[in-house]
C-alpha positions in Angstrom: 12.6 -0.9 3.3 11.3 1.4 0.7 13.4 4.8 1.3 10.5 7.9 2.0 10.8 9.1 -1.1 10.3 5.8 -3.1 7.7 4.7 -1.4 4.4 6.9 -3.0 6.4 5.8 -6.4 6.0 1.9 -5.7 2.3 2.4 -5.0 2.1 4.2 -8.0 4.2 1.8 -10.6 1.8 -0.7 -8.2 -0.9 1.1 -9.4 -2.0 -1.5 -12.5 -2.1 -3.9 -10.9 -3.8 -3.1 -7.7 -7.4 -4.2 -6.9 -9.5 -1.9 -4.4 -11.8 -4.6 -2.0 -14.1 -3.7 1.3 -13.6 -4.4 5.1 -13.1 -8.2 4.5 -10.8 -8.6 1.7 -13.3 -9.2 -0.9 -12.9 -7.4 -4.5 -15.9 -6.8 -5.5 -16.9 -8.2 -9.0 -13.8 -10.2 -10.4 -15.1 -8.9 -13.7 -14.4 -5.0 -12.9 -11.3 -3.6 -14.1 -9.7 -1.6 -11.8 -6.9 1.4 -12.7 -5.3 3.3 -10.2 -5.0 6.5 -12.1 -3.7 9.3 -9.2 -2.7 9.6 -5.8 -2.8 12.7 -3.6 -1.6 12.9 -0.5 -3.5 14.0 2.9 -2.4 15.8 5.8 -2.5 12.4 7.6 -2.1 9.4 4.9 -2.9 8.6 1.2 -5.4 8.8 -1.5 -5.5 6.0 -4.7 -7.9 7.0 -6.4 -9.8 4.6 -9.3 -11.5 4.0 -12.3 -14.2 1.0 -12.2 -15.4 0.0 -15.1 -17.0 -3.6 -16.6 -20.4 -4.5 -17.0 -23.7 -4.9 -15.2 -26.8 -6.5 -16.0 -30.0 -4.4 -16.6 -33.3 -6.5 -16.4 -35.6 -5.6 -18.9 -39.4 -5.9 -19.6 -42.1 -6.0 -17.1 -41.1 -9.8 -15.8 -37.6 -8.6 -15.6 -37.1 -12.0 -18.0 -34.7 -10.5 -20.0 -31.8 -8.7 -19.3 -29.2 -6.9 -21.2 -25.0 -5.9 -20.4 -24.6 -2.5 -20.0 -20.6 -1.1 -19.7 -20.0 1.4 -17.3 -17.6 3.4 -15.2 -17.3 5.3 -11.9 -14.8 6.7 -9.9 -13.7 4.7 -6.2 -11.1 6.3 -3.9 -9.0 4.4 -1.5 -8.1 6.8 0.9 -5.7 5.8 4.3 -5.5 7.7 6.4 -2.3 6.3 9.4 -3.5 7.9 12.2 -6.3 5.7 12.1 -3.9 2.5 11.6 -2.4 0.7 14.1 -0.4 -2.1 11.5 -1.0 -3.9 8.1 -2.0 -7.5 7.8 -2.4 -9.8 4.9 -5.8 -11.5 4.1 -5.3 -14.6 1.8 -9.2 -15.2 0.0 -9.5 -16.1 -3.6 -13.3 -17.0 -3.0 -14.4 -13.2 -4.7 -11.8 -13.1 -6.5 -8.5 -15.5 -8.3 -6.8 -12.5 -10.0 -6.6 -10.3 -6.7 -6.2 -12.7 -3.9 -3.9 -11.1 -1.8 -4.9 -8.2 0.3 -3.9 -5.8 2.4 -5.8 -4.7 5.5 -5.1 -1.7 7.2 -5.2 -2.8 11.2 -7.0 0.1 12.9 -10.5 1.4 15.5 -11.2 4.4 13.3 -9.9 2.4 9.3 -12.7 3.1 7.1 -14.8 0.0 5.4 -12.9 0.5 1.9 -9.0 1.0 2.3 -8.3 -2.4 1.7 -5.7 -3.1 -1.5 -5.7 -6.3 -3.6 -3.1 -7.6 -5.0 -1.9 -11.1 -7.6 1.0 -12.6 -4.9 1.5 -12.6 -1.6 5.3 -10.8 -2.4 3.3 -7.4 -4.2 1.3 -7.5 -0.7 4.5 -7.8 1.2 5.7 -4.8 -1.0 3.0 -2.6 -1.0 3.1 -3.4 2.9 6.5 -2.0 3.0 5.6 1.4 0.9 3.1 1.7 2.8 4.7 1.5 6.9 7.0 3.5 5.2 4.8 6.4 4.7 3.0 5.9 7.7 5.8 6.2 9.8 7.6 9.4 8.1 4.2 10.5 8.8 4.7 9.7 12.1 2.2 6.8 13.0 4.1 4.8 15.9 2.8 1.2 14.1 3.5 -2.2 15.8 2.3 -6.1 15.0 -0.5 -7.5 14.6 -2.0 -9.5 16.9 -3.3 -12.0 14.9 -7.1 -11.7 16.6 -9.4 -8.5 16.8 -10.2 -6.6 20.2 -12.8 -4.3 21.9 -12.6 -2.6 24.8 -14.7 -3.9 27.5 -17.2 -0.8 28.3 -15.8 1.9 31.7 -19.8 0.7 32.9 -18.9 -3.0 32.6 -15.4 -2.8 34.2 -16.8 -0.6 36.8 -19.1 -3.2 37.8 -16.5 -5.6 37.5 -13.4 -4.8 37.8 -12.0 -8.3 37.0 -13.5 -7.8 33.0 -10.8 -4.7 33.0 -8.7 -5.0 29.7 -9.9 -6.2 25.8 -12.7 -8.7 24.6 -11.4 -10.5 21.7 -14.2 -10.6 18.8 -12.7 -12.4 16.4 -8.8 -14.1 15.8 -6.8 -15.4 12.6 -7.7 -19.0 11.9 -3.9 -19.8 11.7 -2.6 -16.8 13.5 -1.0 -17.0 17.0 -3.2 -16.2 19.2 -5.4 -19.2 18.0 -2.8 -21.1 18.1 -2.7 -21.0 21.7 -6.0 -21.2 22.2 -7.6 -17.8 22.2 -11.4 -18.1 21.1 -13.6 -15.1 20.6 -15.4 -13.8 23.3 -12.5 -14.1 25.5 -11.2 -11.5 27.9 -7.6 -10.7 27.4 -6.9 -9.3 31.8 -3.2 -9.7 32.1 -0.5 -9.1 29.9 2.8 -9.9 31.7 1.3 -9.4 34.8 0.7 -5.8 33.9 -3.3 -5.0 32.8 -4.3 -5.1 29.4 -4.2 -1.7 28.4 -3.1 -0.8 24.7 -0.1 -0.1 25.6 1.1 -2.8 27.7 -0.4 -5.0 24.6 1.5 -4.3 22.0 4.7 -3.2 24.3 4.3 -7.2 25.1 4.1 -8.0 21.4 6.8 -6.1 20.0 9.3 -7.2 22.2 8.4 -11.0 21.7 8.4 -10.6 18.2 11.9 -8.2 18.1 13.3 -11.7 19.1 15.2 -13.3 16.8 13.4 -16.3 17.1 10.5 -14.8 18.1 8.9 -15.0 21.8 5.9 -15.0 24.5 3.3 -13.1 25.9 1.8 -14.6 29.1 -1.7 -13.5 29.1 -4.6 -13.8 32.1 -7.4 -14.3 30.5 -11.7 -14.3 31.2 -13.1 -17.3 29.8 -17.2 -18.1 31.4 -16.4 -16.5 34.2 -13.1 -18.2 34.7 -9.6 -17.4 34.8 -7.1 -19.3 32.6 -3.8 -18.1 31.6 -1.9 -19.2 28.5 0.9 -17.9 26.3 1.0 -16.4 22.7 4.5 -17.4 20.8 5.1 -14.6 17.6 6.9 -15.0 15.4 10.0 -12.7 14.3 8.2 -10.0 12.6 10.7 -7.4 10.9 8.3 -4.8 8.9 7.4 -3.7 13.1 10.3 -2.6 13.7 9.6 1.5 13.7 12.4 2.0 15.8 15.0 1.2 13.1 12.5 2.5 9.9 12.7 5.6 11.9 16.7 4.8 11.3 16.4 3.8 7.5 14.1 7.0 6.7 16.9 9.5 8.5 20.0 7.6 6.9 18.1 8.0 3.6 16.8 11.4 3.7 17.8 12.6 0.1 19.6 16.4 0.6 17.7 18.9 -2.0 14.4 16.4 -2.4 11.9 18.5 -4.3 9.1 20.0 -2.8 5.7 18.5 -4.3 4.6 21.3 -7.0 7.8 22.4 -7.5 10.1 22.0 -10.9 13.5 19.9 -10.7 16.3 21.2 -13.3 16.2 17.5 -14.6 17.8 14.9 -13.6 19.9 12.5 -15.0 19.2 8.5 -16.0 21.4 6.0 -17.0 21.3 2.3 -16.9 24.8 0.3 -15.5 27.2 -2.7 -17.8 28.0 0.0 -20.5 24.6 0.7 -21.4 23.8 4.5 -21.2 20.0 5.6 -21.8 21.1 9.3 -22.9 18.3 11.8 -21.7 17.4 14.3 -18.3 14.3 14.0 -17.2 11.7 15.9 -14.5 9.0 15.6 -12.8 5.4 17.9 -14.5 4.0 20.3 -12.6 0.4 21.8 -12.5 2.4 25.1 -14.7 3.6 22.6 -17.0 0.3 21.5 -18.4 -1.4 24.4 -20.6 2.1 24.6 -22.4 2.0 20.9 -22.7 -1.6 19.8 -23.6 -1.3 17.6 -20.8 -5.0 17.2 -18.8 -3.7 17.1 -16.1 0.3 17.3 -14.4 1.7 13.2 -14.8 4.7 11.4 -15.9 8.5 12.8 -16.6 9.9 16.0 -18.5 12.3 15.0 -21.5 14.8 18.2 -21.1 17.6 17.0 -22.5 18.6 14.5 -25.3 21.9 13.0 -25.7 22.8 13.2 -29.0 24.2 9.2 -30.2 22.1 8.0 -27.3 19.4 4.8 -27.2 17.6 7.7 -26.2 18.1 9.1 -29.9 17.8 5.8 -31.4 14.2 5.4 -29.9 12.8 9.0 -31.3 13.1 11.1 -27.9 12.5 14.5 -28.0 13.3 16.9 -25.9 10.0 18.4 -24.8 8.0 14.5 -24.5 6.2 13.6 -21.8 7.2 10.1 -20.4 3.8 8.9 -19.1 4.4 5.1 -18.8 6.6 2.5 -18.5 6.1 -0.8 -19.7 2.5 0.1 -19.5 3.1 1.4 -16.2 2.5 4.6 -14.8 5.4 7.5 -14.1 5.5 10.1 -12.2 9.4 10.0 -10.0 12.3 10.3 -11.0 14.4 8.3 -9.0 12.1 5.4 -9.4 12.1 5.6 -12.5 15.8 5.9 -13.0 15.3 2.5 -10.7 13.2 0.7 -13.2 15.8 1.6 -16.1 18.8 0.4 -14.1 16.6 -2.9 -13.8 17.1 -3.6 -17.3 13.5 -4.4 -17.1 12.0 -2.0 -19.1 11.5 -2.5 -22.6 8.5 0.5 -23.7 7.6 3.8 -23.1 4.3 5.6 -23.7 5.1 9.6 -24.6 3.0 12.6 -24.6 4.2 14.8 -27.5 2.1 17.4 -28.9 -1.0 16.8 -28.0 -1.0 12.7 -28.7 0.5 9.4 -26.5 3.4 7.6 -29.0 4.9 4.8 -28.1 8.5 4.0 -28.0 10.4 0.3 -27.9 13.6 0.5 -25.7 16.7 -1.8 -28.2 16.6 -5.0 -27.4 20.1 -5.0 -26.7 19.5 -3.2 -23.6 
């Protein structure tokens, strides 16, 4: 599980590889390019700002017999409000996109229709969920394991007439999920869970307890189907990403003393790599007060505050006052995550902002 202070930066690093989708997980247009420009927090979640660019066909003439290819560019915002989200699910869909078929879908009663994020691989989707879950739990959200089905509470009017119909009606089930495998169908009513009324709290507790077992566990449901009562067991596998108690413990353990609040300027942290290599620079995040002095369009990247003589960084041509805006073509902005990337040995190039222009600097192959 990611540390809280790394989670938002992970989203930033994954940005060039994320495409926004709609509530069904479909990417709008496979021929469209999405670039994550920046990420901003709000009181209850995060906003991801995308630039969407592509080519659309416009009809010409009175009968529209000819078309013209017209380039376009527009902004899109994916807003993830943690307070509205109960869980995250992964959907694979190649119908609209072969480039980013794995989609992360926030599950919750008030979720927006445009906050689905799509990536190239299942591993990317799991890392994306890991970052979002970390941020959600840090914001006080109590996440639970997905049910594998979409539920809607029975209306108060209906349950007053027919108390035996209290609970949740199944609107849809995941085709390969635990609920579908157990035989639950659309329009079924979940009436009792483990012998208790099927309230949201009781259902969450039952599923969480089942998935907390090392080999998974079952919940016992009494359902109503076409006015007939039935009982069945739904087997849930062990599910680690829903363990909020363990997540909160990791958050507590990973809290870093002296963390830098947003908008402040630390003095600069050293960044090095193991195995005898030493990059030889100190960096700090660029803040709003730096923008005018550095000639930047906005606060972005990491400002180089020190370059050691004889270091790899000096050999590369890095100078004090440079702003490292990208590493390996991905935007950077967090010192810890940047250090992790360098330590991994995977960094091959930097893009720096120097006196109003971007420069590309190559890392020596010996790294």
